[in-house]
C-alpha positions in Angstrom: 0.1 0.0 0.0 1.3 3.6 -1.0 1.5 6.2 2.0 -0.2 9.5 1.5 3.3 11.0 1.7 4.5 8.8 -1.3 1.4 9.7 -3.2 1.9 13.6 -2.5 5.7 13.3 -3.4 5.0 11.7 -6.8 2.4 14.5 -7.3 5.0 17.2 -6.5 7.9 15.7 -8.2 11.5 16.3 -8.3 11.0 20.0 -7.8 10.5 19.7 -4.2 14.2 19.9 -4.1 14.2 23.3 -6.0 14.8 26.4 -3.8 11.9 28.0 -5.3 9.4 25.1 -4.0 11.6 25.7 -0.7 10.8 29.1 -0.4 7.2 28.4 -1.1 7.0 25.9 1.7 8.6 28.4 4.4 6.0 30.7 3.3 3.1 28.4 4.2 5.0 27.8 7.7 5.4 31.6 8.0 1.7 32.2 7.3 0.7 29.6 9.7 2.8 31.4 12.6 -0.2 33.3 13.8 -2.3 30.4 14.2 -4.3 27.6 12.1 -5.9 28.7 8.7 -8.6 27.0 6.3 -7.1 26.6 2.8 -9.2 29.4 1.5 -7.2 31.7 4.0 -3.9 30.1 3.7 -3.0 30.2 0.1 -3.5 34.2 -0.1 -1.7 34.2 3.4 1.4 32.5 1.9 1.0 34.2 -1.3 0.5 31.0 -3.6 -2.1 29.5 -5.9 -4.8 27.3 -3.7 -3.6 24.1 -5.3 0.1 24.8 -4.8 -0.4 25.8 -1.1 -2.5 22.6 -0.5 0.1 20.4 -2.3 2.7 21.8 0.0 1.0 22.2 3.1 0.0 18.2 2.9 3.6 17.3 2.0 4.6 19.5 5.1 2.0 17.3 7.0 3.7 14.3 5.9 6.8 15.0 7.6 5.1 16.4 10.7 5.9 19.9 10.2 2.3 21.0 9.5 -1.0 19.5 11.0 -4.7 20.0 10.9 -7.2 20.8 13.7 -10.6 19.0 14.2 -12.0 21.5 11.9 -9.9 20.9 9.2 -7.4 23.8 9.2 -3.7 23.5 8.7 -1.6 24.8 11.6 2.0 24.3 12.5 2.9 20.9 13.6 4.4 19.1 16.4 7.6 18.9 14.9 8.2 22.5 15.0 8.1 22.2 18.5 10.6 19.3 18.5 12.9 21.5 16.4 12.5 24.6 18.6 13.9 22.5 21.6 16.7 21.3 19.6 17.6 24.8 18.6 17.3 25.6 22.6 20.0 23.1 23.0 22.6 25.2 21.3 21.5 28.1 23.8 23.0 26.5 27.0 20.5 25.9 29.7 18.3 28.9 28.7 14.8 27.2 28.0 15.6 24.7 31.1 16.2 27.7 33.2 13.4 29.6 32.2 10.9 26.8 32.6 10.2 26.8 36.4 10.0 30.4 36.3 7.5 30.7 33.4 5.5 28.1 35.4 5.4 30.1 38.6 4.2 33.0 36.4 1.6 31.6 34.8 0.2 30.2 38.0 0.3 33.5 39.6 -1.3 35.4 36.7 -3.5 32.4 35.5 -2.6 33.5 32.0 -0.1 32.0 29.2 3.7 32.7 29.5 6.4 32.9 27.2 10.1 33.4 26.5 11.3 34.9 23.8 14.8 35.5 21.9 15.5 37.6 19.0 16.5 36.3 15.8 17.5 38.8 13.1 14.4 40.7 12.6 12.1 38.0 14.4 11.6 36.4 17.4 11.4 33.1 18.5 9.3 31.5 21.1 11.6 29.2 22.9 9.3 28.1 26.0 5.5 28.5 25.7 3.0 27.5 28.8 -0.5 27.8 28.2 -3.0 29.2 30.5 -5.8 26.8 31.9 -8.6 28.7 30.9 -10.5 27.6 27.5 -10.1 31.4 26.3 -6.2 31.8 26.2 -3.6 33.0 24.3 -1.4 30.2 22.0 2.0 30.6 20.8 3.4 27.4 19.6 7.1 26.9 20.7 9.5 27.4 17.7 7.1 29.9 16.4 8.5 33.0 14.6 6.8 36.5 15.3 7.5 39.9 14.1 10.0 42.0 16.5 8.3 45.3 15.7 4.9 44.6 17.3 4.3 43.1 20.6 5.4 44.0 24.5 8.4 41.0 23.8 9.1 42.7 20.4 10.0 46.0 21.7 12.1 44.3 24.5 14.1 42.6 22.3 14.4 45.6 19.9 15.8 47.7 22.8 12.9 49.7 22.9 13.6 51.3 26.4 10.1 52.6 27.2 9.0 51.3 30.6 12.8 50.5 31.1 12.7 52.2 34.4 9.9 50.4 35.7 11.7 47.0 34.5 8.7 45.9 32.1 6.7 46.7 28.9 3.0 46.3 27.8 1.3 46.3 24.8 -2.4 45.9 23.8 -3.7 44.4 20.4 -0.5 45.6 18.8 0.0 41.7 17.1 -3.4 40.2 17.6 -7.0 42.0 18.2 -8.4 41.4 21.5 -4.8 40.0 23.2 -2.7 42.5 26.0 0.7 41.2 27.0 3.3 42.6 29.6 7.1 41.7 29.0 10.5 41.9 30.8 14.2 41.7 29.8 16.4 38.8 31.0 20.1 40.2 31.2 22.9 38.3 31.9 26.4 39.8 32.3 25.0 42.8 30.6 23.7 41.1 27.6 20.0 41.2 26.7 19.6 37.5 25.8 15.6 36.8 26.0 12.3 38.4 27.1 9.7 36.9 29.8 6.1 37.4 28.7 2.5 36.9 30.0 -0.3 37.3 27.5 -3.8 36.9 27.2 -7.6 38.5 26.4 -8.2 41.9 27.2 -11.4 40.7 28.9 -9.0 39.4 31.9 -5.9 41.4 31.6 -7.5 44.4 30.8 -6.2 47.6 28.7 -3.5 48.3 31.3 -2.1 44.5 31.9 1.0 46.2 33.5 -0.9 47.6 36.3 -1.6 43.7 37.1 1.0 41.7 36.0 4.1 44.3 35.7 5.7 43.1 38.8 5.1 39.5 38.3 7.0 39.3 35.1 9.6 41.5 36.2 10.0 39.2 39.4 10.1 36.2 36.5 12.7 37.7 34.5 14.8 38.0 37.5 14.6 34.5 38.5 15.5 33.3 35.1 18.4 35.4 35.3 19.1 34.0 38.7 18.9 30.6 37.3 21.4 31.1 34.7 24.2 32.4 36.9 
């Protein structure tokens, strides 16, 4: 019996190995960074014809880089998290050092917590712990997000707004209905990461820093201590 992956590879053909097809496959992954999308939205988001987007998404699904939710929407697959953890291994102890502090921050706030690191003009989520609430912020480990939007992006970009208080807040900068608070992780004078808490405005309010700023800054200091 021929597997779906073998069938798909026959459809795509030898062109899969070309740089052009690789670029298109990456555009699929980038389009899914913000969350699951139905094919009708994925194709234009990736800048691809519908048939091409479907073919490449299915091929990526065979490799675990893309998955589908119960509604049939395409989303980033579990293999992405595995690769993110492997990448984290190249950053000695950072992800492991941050997890306990992020877990305490999640439990104290009831909201999702993340650890981001800069990667060129993007930021990568190295650790993500989800809120227990059914309505929550979900960021996949390994997700690559803009550096110019959101509190974590501003922290990693070196924006000094809020530097004196130790944290920065943002409201609906990257995603509608979501607010976040982030604080820098500085080791030996070098900015290495940003600790964040994020959640729906209904709970965080439009001034999330008032509620979570001190807790986020405390978590960032705990990560710094764990790295020493």
